[in-house]
C-alpha positions in Angstrom: 0.0 0.0 0.0 1.3 3.4 -0.9 0.7 6.5 1.3 -0.4 10.0 0.3 1.8 12.9 1.1 1.6 16.7 1.3 3.6 17.3 -1.8 1.1 15.8 -4.3 1.1 17.1 -7.8 -1.8 19.2 -8.8 -4.5 17.3 -10.7 -5.3 17.9 -14.4 -8.8 19.1 -13.5 -7.7 21.4 -10.6 -9.5 24.4 -12.2 -12.9 22.7 -12.3 -15.6 22.9 -9.6 -18.5 20.4 -9.7 -21.8 20.7 -7.9 -22.7 17.1 -7.2 -26.4 16.4 -6.4 -26.1 12.7 -7.1 -26.2 9.8 -4.7 -25.8 6.0 -4.5 -23.3 4.9 -7.1 -23.2 6.0 -10.8 -23.2 9.7 -10.1 -20.9 9.6 -7.1 -18.5 7.4 -9.1 -18.4 9.8 -12.0 -17.7 12.8 -9.7 -15.1 10.8 -7.7 -13.2 10.0 -10.9 -13.1 13.7 -11.7 -12.3 14.6 -8.1 -9.3 12.1 -8.1 -8.1 14.1 -11.1 -8.1 17.3 -9.1 -11.6 18.8 -9.5 -13.2 20.5 -6.5 -16.4 18.4 -5.8 -19.1 19.9 -3.6 -21.5 17.1 -2.6 -25.0 18.5 -1.9 -26.8 16.1 0.5 -30.2 16.0 2.3 -30.1 17.0 5.9 -30.0 14.1 8.3 -29.1 10.8 6.6 -27.6 12.3 3.4 -26.5 9.9 0.6 -28.6 6.7 0.8 -25.4 4.6 0.8 -24.2 6.0 4.1 -26.5 3.4 5.8 -25.9 0.5 3.3 -24.1 -1.8 5.6 -22.6 -4.0 6.8 -19.7 -3.9 6.2 -18.9 -0.7 8.2 -15.7 1.2 8.9 -14.9 3.6 11.7 -12.3 6.3 12.0 -12.7 6.4 15.7 -15.4 9.1 15.7 -17.8 8.2 12.8 -19.0 4.8 11.6 -20.0 4.7 7.9 -20.7 2.0 5.4 -17.8 0.9 3.2 -20.3 1.2 0.3 -20.5 5.0 0.7 -16.7 5.3 1.4 -15.9 3.5 -1.9 -17.2 6.3 -4.1 -17.0 9.6 -2.2 -13.4 10.5 -1.5 -12.0 13.9 -2.6 -15.4 15.6 -2.0 -16.7 18.3 0.4 -20.2 17.9 1.8 -22.9 20.5 2.5 -26.4 19.6 3.7 -29.2 21.5 2.0 -33.0 21.1 2.0 -34.1 22.2 -1.5 -37.6 22.7 -0.2 -36.3 25.5 1.9 -36.2 28.9 0.2 -32.9 29.8 1.9 -31.2 26.5 1.2 -32.4 26.5 -2.4 -30.8 29.9 -2.9 -27.6 28.5 -1.5 -27.9 25.6 -4.0 -28.3 28.1 -6.8 -25.2 30.0 -5.6 -23.2 26.8 -5.6 -24.3 25.9 -9.1 -23.4 29.4 -10.4 -20.0 29.1 -8.8 -19.5 25.7 -10.5 -18.3 24.6 -14.0 -20.4 21.4 -13.9 -23.6 20.3 -12.2 -24.3 16.6 -11.8 -27.6 15.0 -10.7 -29.4 11.7 -10.8 -32.8 12.8 -9.6 -36.0 11.7 -11.2 -36.7 13.5 -14.4 -38.1 17.0 -13.9 -36.7 17.5 -10.3 -33.9 19.8 -11.3 -36.3 21.8 -13.5 -38.7 22.1 -10.6 -36.0 23.7 -8.5 -34.6 25.9 -11.3 -31.3 24.0 -11.3 -31.5 22.5 -14.8 -29.3 23.6 -17.7 -31.7 26.0 -19.3 -32.4 27.8 -16.1 -28.7 28.0 -15.0 -27.5 29.0 -18.5 -29.5 32.2 -18.4 -26.9 33.6 -16.0 -24.0 31.4 -17.0 -24.0 30.1 -20.6 -20.7 28.2 -19.9 -22.3 25.9 -17.4 -22.2 22.2 -18.1 -24.9 19.9 -16.6 -25.0 16.2 -16.5 -28.1 14.0 -15.7 -27.9 10.3 -15.0 -31.2 8.6 -15.5 -32.5 5.0 -15.4 -34.2 4.9 -18.9 -33.8 8.3 -20.5 -35.7 11.6 -19.9 -38.0 11.9 -22.9 -39.6 8.6 -23.6 -42.1 6.4 -21.7 -39.2 5.3 -19.4 -38.6 8.8 -18.1 -40.7 8.3 -14.9 -39.2 4.8 -14.1 -36.8 4.4 -11.2 -33.6 2.7 -12.2 -31.3 0.6 -10.1 -28.4 -1.5 -11.2 -30.0 -4.9 -10.3 -33.2 -4.0 -12.2 -31.3 -2.8 -15.3 -29.1 -5.9 -15.3 -32.3 -7.9 -15.7 -34.0 -5.6 -18.2 -30.9 -5.1 -20.4 -30.2 -8.8 -21.0 -27.1 -9.0 -18.8 -28.7 -11.6 -16.5 -29.9 -13.6 -19.5 -26.3 -14.2 -20.6 -24.8 -14.6 -17.0 -24.8 -17.8 -15.1 -24.6 -21.5 -15.9 -26.1 -22.7 -19.1 -28.9 -24.7 -17.5 -29.0 -22.6 -14.3 -30.9 -19.5 -13.3 -30.1 -16.1 -14.8 -27.6 -14.3 -12.6 -26.5 -10.8 -11.9 -22.9 -9.8 -12.0 -21.3 -9.8 -8.6 -20.8 -6.0 -8.5 -22.9 -3.1 -9.7 -21.4 -3.1 -13.2 -24.1 -1.1 -14.8 -23.7 1.7 -12.3 -20.0 1.6 -13.0 -20.3 1.8 -16.7 -22.8 4.6 -16.4 -20.6 6.6 -14.1 -17.6 6.2 -16.4 -19.7 7.2 -19.5 -20.9 10.2 -17.6 -17.3 11.3 -16.7 -16.3 10.9 -20.3 -19.3 12.9 -21.5 -18.5 15.7 -19.0 -14.9 15.9 -20.1 -15.9 16.0 -23.8 -18.3 18.9 -22.9 -15.4 20.7 -21.1 -13.2 20.3 -24.2 -16.0 21.6 -26.4 -16.4 24.6 -24.1 -12.7 25.4 -24.6 -13.5 25.8 -28.3 -16.9 27.6 -28.2 -17.2 29.2 -24.8 -20.5 27.4 -24.3 -21.6 24.6 -22.0 -24.2 22.0 -22.8 -26.3 19.3 -21.2 -25.0 15.7 -21.0 -27.3 12.8 -20.3 -26.5 9.1 -19.8 -28.9 6.4 -18.8 -28.3 3.1 -17.0 -30.2 1.2 -19.7 -28.2 2.6 -22.6 -24.9 2.1 -20.7 -25.9 -1.6 -20.0 -26.7 -2.2 -23.7 -23.4 -0.7 -24.7 -21.7 -2.9 -22.1 -23.0 -6.0 -23.8 -20.1 -5.5 -26.2 -19.7 -8.5 -28.6 -23.0 -9.9 -27.4 -24.8 -6.7 -28.2 -23.0 -6.5 -31.5 -24.3 -10.0 -32.4 -27.8 -8.8 -32.0 -27.5 -5.4 -33.6 -25.4 -6.6 -36.6 -26.7 -10.2 -37.2 -30.0 -10.4 -35.2 -28.6 -13.1 -33.0 -29.9 -13.4 -29.5 -27.3 -15.5 -27.6 -28.1 -17.5 -24.5 -25.9 -18.3 -21.6 -22.6 -20.0 -22.1 -21.6 -20.2 -18.4 -17.8 -19.7 -18.2 -17.3 -20.6 -21.8 -16.9 -18.1 -24.6 -19.3 -18.2 -27.5 -16.6 -17.6 -30.1 -13.3 -18.8 -28.7 -11.8 -22.1 -27.5 -10.0 -22.9 -25.3 -11.3 -20.0 -23.2 -12.8 -21.3 -19.9 -11.9 -22.7 -16.5 -10.1 -26.1 -16.5 -9.3 -28.4 -13.6 -5.8 -28.9 -12.3 -5.2 -31.5 -9.5 -6.3 -29.1 -6.8 -8.6 -26.6 -8.4 -9.5 -24.5 -11.4 -7.2 -22.7 -13.8 -8.4 -20.1 -16.3 -6.9 -20.4 -19.7 -7.6 -18.0 -22.6 -5.7 -19.1 -25.7 -7.5 -16.7 -28.0 -5.3 -16.9 -31.1 -3.7 -19.6 -33.3 -0.3 -18.7 -31.9 -1.5 -19.1 -28.3 -3.2 -22.3 -29.1 0.0 -23.8 -30.6 2.0 -22.6 -27.6 -0.4 -24.2 -25.2 -0.2 -27.5 -27.0 3.6 -27.3 -26.8 3.7 -26.4 -23.1 1.3 -29.2 -22.2 3.3 -31.7 -24.3 0.4 -32.3 -26.7 1.5 -31.1 -30.1 -0.7 -33.9 -31.5 -3.7 -31.7 -30.7 -2.6 -29.3 -33.5 -3.1 -32.1 -36.0 -6.2 -33.5 -34.5 -9.1 -32.7 -36.9 -11.3 -32.0 -33.9 -9.0 -29.2 -32.7 -7.1 -27.8 -35.7 -9.0 -24.5 -36.0 -10.9 -22.4 -33.6 -14.2 -23.4 -35.3 -13.2 -27.1 -34.9 -12.5 -26.6 -31.2 -15.8 -24.9 -30.6 -17.6 -27.7 -32.4 -15.9 -30.2 -30.1 -15.6 -28.1 -27.0 -16.5 -30.9 -24.5 -13.9 -33.2 -25.9 -11.3 -30.4 -25.9 -12.1 -29.7 -22.2 -11.7 -33.3 -21.3 -8.3 -33.5 -23.0 -7.0 -30.3 -21.3 -8.4 -31.4 -17.9 -6.6 -34.8 -18.3 -3.2 -33.0 -18.7 -3.8 -30.4 -16.0 -4.7 -33.1 -13.5 -1.1 -34.1 -13.4 0.0 -31.0 -11.4 -1.4 -28.2 -9.2 -3.1 -25.1 -10.4 -0.3 -22.9 -9.1 2.3 -24.9 -10.9 0.4 -24.8 -14.2 -0.2 -21.0 -13.9 3.5 -20.4 -13.3 4.5 -22.6 -16.2 2.0 -21.3 -18.7 2.6 -17.7 -17.7 6.3 -18.1 -18.5 5.3 -19.3 -21.9 3.3 -16.1 -22.4 -0.1 -17.8 -22.3 -3.0 -15.9 -20.7 -3.7 -17.9 -17.6 -4.7 -17.2 -14.0 -6.1 -18.5 -10.7 -9.7 -18.0 -9.6 -9.0 -15.6 -6.7 -11.2 -14.5 -3.9 -11.2 -10.7 -3.3 -8.4 -10.8 -0.7 -6.2 -12.9 -3.0 -7.0 -10.6 -5.9 -5.5 -7.6 -4.1 -2.6 -9.6 -2.9 -1.9 -10.8 -6.5 -2.1 -7.2 -7.7 0.4 -6.2 -5.0 2.8 -8.9 -6.0 2.5 -7.8 -9.7 3.6 -4.3 -8.7 0.2 -2.6 -9.3 -0.1 -1.1 -5.8 -3.9 -1.4 -5.7 -4.6 0.3 -2.4 -3.9 3.9 -1.4 -3.7 5.0 2.2 -4.6 8.5 3.5 -3.0 9.2 6.9 -0.5 7.2 8.9 -2.2 6.4 12.3 -4.4 3.5 13.3 -7.4 5.3 11.8 -5.8 5.8 8.4 -8.2 5.6 5.5 -7.6 2.9 2.8 -9.2 3.1 -0.6 -8.9 1.3 -3.9 -6.5 3.1 -6.1 -7.6 4.8 -9.3 -6.6 2.7 -12.3 -5.4 5.8 -14.2 -1.6 6.4 -14.4 -0.6 9.8 -15.6 3.0 11.0 -15.7 2.5 14.6 -14.7 -0.9 14.9 -13.1 -1.7 11.5 -11.6 -4.9 10.9 -9.6 -4.6 11.6 -5.9 -6.5 11.1 -2.7 -6.6 14.5 -1.0 -9.7 14.1 1.2 -11.3 11.2 2.9 -15.1 10.8 2.2 -16.9 13.5 4.1 -19.5 13.2 6.8 -22.8 14.8 6.0 -22.5 18.6 6.0 -18.8 18.3 7.1 -17.9 21.3 5.0 -21.2 23.2 5.2 -19.8 26.3 7.1 -16.7 26.3 5.0 -18.7 26.4 1.7 -21.1 29.0 3.0 -18.2 31.3 3.9 -16.7 30.8 0.4 -20.1 31.8 -1.1 -20.3 34.9 1.1 -16.7 36.0 0.1 -17.2 35.4 -3.6 
């Protein structure tokens, strides 16, 4: 684990301020990505509980004074929090001031909420045409889905993700983490940055919208392309790939090994390393198409060879040969593996027993790398500070 220090480089987005009205995951993830890159994020929360995810536990973490869900902590570093009741005339005025002081306003309220409070792009642009707004919705803002509530689990089902996830003869299954929220948050961050670049050229802001449903459909990748391009509706393949073999878990003497020999060169190299060059001439396995047609026989042959040694031994041997291979790790082992590979996956803020640990940003930038400058705030932690800034501006 690496530690933060007081001599951190300034982030690439250090001149941007973002008013963040979002909560739960997609919106907070988008703003955290921008905050890691230096943007000043002002998180506007409801008085009392604040962001829904503050209470989504266990698991919990305590800094010695406050106990918060790890769910909330995972997506809200590098932010300042102010508590505002938008139904209060005084607090709504403060919200307007925050938005007018910001470059970007992000929300994931139900469609029409920001308009009702005069915080939408059209209203804010009357005084500040440079303002960029971003709305994250479940199913868009103009069609019949505009009034529907969207959550990751629901959209995984509706988008077809669950249809293609799970064992072939088993129940549909969701992905183990909120992947639709993650995709949506990343698309939102990309859209915001594109709008900032456009503003550099025209001097004008714009409205950005991204929906969970559209993000999920884009996230289907090759499966979505199969439908859009060839009108093919694939089913579940379990841990097998619909278009590549060998590309699945195989069984060593003590557990599974993932092998992904996705090219002719890799297939031949696998045959050589396993001492089975005869597979290359076997009419069942000569081409990728042949291997797919005889995938059960292929798996049986590979399992027979792998059973002669342990999973760890095979992984080490095949990795040295340049073959994509890996163990099936639990989460702890995944982080340990990343550490041994030199990826430094956890960043630490502080150096006492209550130091805050967080998953490192995957971005590596030579001059302006992402940093952790603030731990996730308590609700209204920076309320007085932000109010003074507004008074002085």
